[in-house]
N, C-alpha and C positions, 0 to 999 in steps of 0.2 A: 504493500500500500504506500509506504514511504517513497519507494522508487517511482511509482506511478505519479505520485504528487510532484516529485522532482522533475520528471519528464514533462509533465504538464505545465510547469512553471513558466517556460518561455512563451507558450501559447497564451497563458493567462496574462503575462506582462504585455504581450503584443496587443491583446484585446483591450487591456486597460489603457494603453497608450493611444488607441485609436488607429494604429497602423495595421493594415491588412497585408500579410505576407503571401504573395503569389510569385513563385520563381518563374521568370521568363526563359523561354528557350532561345531567345535572341541575344546571346551574350557570349563572350569568350574571355580568356585570361588577358590581363594587361601585358604579361610577359611573353614575348615572342622571340627574343634574342638574348644571347649571353655574349658579352664582349670581354676578352682577355687583354689585360694591359701589363706593362712593366713600368715601374715608377720612375726610373732614372735617378732617384734620390734614395738616401738611406732611410731606415725605418723611422727615426725621429722626425726627420723633415717630411716624410710622406704623411705621417699622422698629422703634423701641423697643417700641411697644405689641404688635407682631405677633411679636416674637422673644424677649422677656424675660418672666420671671414677674412678675405683678402680682396685686393682690387680685382682679381680674376678668380672668383670662387669656384672650387671644384670639390667633388666628393665621389665616393664609390660605395657600393653596398658592402664590399668586403676588402680586406687587406691581408695578404699573407706575408709575414716577416721573413727575414733571412737569418739563419742561426749564427752565421759568422760576421754579423753586423755589430760593430762596437756600440752602436746606439740602441741596440736591443739587448736588454739586460736580464733576460729570462734564460733558464737552462734548457728549455724546450720550446718549440714553436707553438704558438696559440693563435688560432684564427681570430681576427678582429672584424667586428661588424659595425658599420657606421650608419647604415640606412636600412630600414625594413624593406624586404623584397617587394612589397606591394606599394611602395612609394618610389618616387622618381629621384634618382641620384644624378649628379651633374658630372658625368665621367666621359661621355662620348663627344661633346662639343658639336661643332659643325660636322655632320656625318651623313652618310648615304649607304644603303645596302638594299639591293633588289627592289628599287623603286620607292623605298621609304626613306624619308629624311627625319632629322631630329630623333635619333635612335634612343636618346635618354628616355623618351616617353614610354618605350616598350621593351626596355632591356634591363638586365642585371649586369652590373659592372664589377669585375674582379681585378684588383690591383695586386701585383706580385712584386715585392721588393727586389729590384735588380738594377744596379747602377750602370746601365748601358749609356752610351754617349753618342749622339749624332750631331755632326757639324753641318749646318745648313742655314741659308738666309732665313730670318724669322718670318719674312713675308714672301716665301717662295711661291711661285705661280706656275701655270702651265707653260709660260714663256721661258722658264729657267730649265737648264739642262740637268739631267739626272746625276751627272758627275758632281754636282754641287752637294749631293747628299752623301756624306761619309760617316759611317757608324762603326763603333766597336761594341760587341755584344759578349759580356761575360756569361758563363753558364749558370743555369739554375741548379740548386741543390736537389738531391734526391728527396729530402724531407719536404721541400717546397712542392715538388711535383706530386708527391703522395698526398699532401694536404689539398692541392688543387683538384686531384682526381676525386677524392672523398667529397669535397664540396660540390663539384659538378654532378656527381652521382646523386647527391641529395637534392640538388636543384631539379634534375630531370625527373626524380620521383614526384616532386611537388608540381612540376610543370611538364607533364609527359608529352604535350603537343608541340614542343619546340622541335623544329625541323633540324636534323643534324647539320645541314649546310648553313644554318643560322646561328651556330656557335662560332663566333668569328674573332679575328684579331683586331686590335685597334687600327693596325695598318690596313686591314681590309676595308674599313668604313671611312677612312680619312687618308686616301692614298697619297695626297700631296704633303700632308703634315706629319704623319706618324709612321714609325717603323717597328713598333713594339707589338707583341713581346719578342719579336725577332726570330732569326733562323734557328736558334738553339732550343726553342720551345718544342716539346715532343708531340706534335699533333698526331703523328701516325700511331704512337703508343696509346694516346687517348682513344683514338678510333678503335683500336684493337680491344679496348675495354668497354666499347659501346658508347663512346662520347664523341660527338662531332662527326665530320665528314672526311672521307679519303677515297681515292679512286681504286678500282680493281686492276691488278697487274695485267690480267688477260685482256681487258678492254683497252688498256693503255697500249699494249702491243699491237692490237688490231688497228687502232687509230694511227700509230706510228707507221705501220706498214702502208696504210691508205694514204697518209699525208706525204710519205716519201715519194709516192707516185704522183699525187695531186695535192700539193700543199694549198691550204686556204689562203686567199688573198687578205690584205690588211683590213679591208672593210668587213669581211666575214669574221675575221679574228676579233675585231672590235665588237661586232654584234654578239659574238659568243661571250666575251668578257662582260658585256652589259647584261646579257641573259643570266649569267652566273651570279651577278650581283654588283659588279664594280661600276663606279661612276665615271663615265666618259661619254664624249660625243662621237658619233659615227662620222668620220671625216675621210676615210679611205687612205689616210696617210699615217706612216709610222712616226707620229709626232710625240712631243714630250708627255702629254697626258696619257697616251697609250703605253709609253714606256713605264710611267709611274704605276699604271694599273697592272701591267705585266709584273713589275717588281713586287707589288703587293701580293699578287697571286703566288709568285715564286717564293717569297718569304714564308708563306703558309704551306704550300704544297710541293715546292721544289727547292728546299733550303740549301742544297749544295751549290746552287748558282742562282743568285737573285740580281743579275745584272740588268734586267729589264729588256733583254734581247728577245725578239720574236722568233724563237727557234721552234723546230718541229716538236720537240718533247713538250715544251710548254703548251703548244696548241693541242697535242694529244691529251695532256692532263686536263685541260679545260673541257674538251669534248667528253672525256670519260666522266668527269664530274657532272656535266649536264645530263648525260644519258642516265646516270644513277639517281640524281637528286632533282633535276628539273627536266624530265623527259618530254619530248615533243615540242620544245621551245625553239629548236634551232635546226634548220635544214643543213644537210651536208653539201660540200662542194659538188657542183654538177646537178643539184636538185633544186636550185633556186630559180 
């Protein structure tokens, strides 16, 4: 009887408040993306930047420390949460992925302490050459990666409708401005654990063989990059914006070479990912 009374309490309260609860079928989760970042700062500075008001305020939902950081004075790593997952954190900035802008509105942001360093003009534009972007990427620790995996597995349990291709790098959604988490982040390892996207080797080999005989032209390559999610205009020229988009894709899916070159392997990776995660969005060469 007591249990029945407890179960009926919310209904009684709703009735007393005058609110009628009828759940609509026309809704979905706010969260559709997860964005992985590296801080470029140590732990203490990352906490300061992500939690206090500044001239350019930023925040994230989570921060993963680094155990070899002198500014982190704990004996083991502890996950830090700054913003509830159901609220908007300010981590993505000006961003674009798969036709959607302002990714802060629909994403969870995860910052990982990693003091990578990129030298580039602060106001870099599509008119600037890719060679102006020079970066050094230190490795992530095993403890950081394990904590990231555990956190992502929990997020996917809470938000199971997130598409694997929508677990992205900061560099994926801001191709001109960002390079993190960089080429040493183990995206393929995460994929093998059921997190995020990766291509199938057999499909890659098939596209490599096909493109060796009939490579896609630049316009088609741009169309494929746009279909996958990257922000660029279709110009038919291998311009700087296309190189930056290619570099972002390579940082994520071909980290052994992220020069931004339009090579056949990069094209084969893009088509393999499209076939797996965005099927039917792109014709093959000769079928247009």
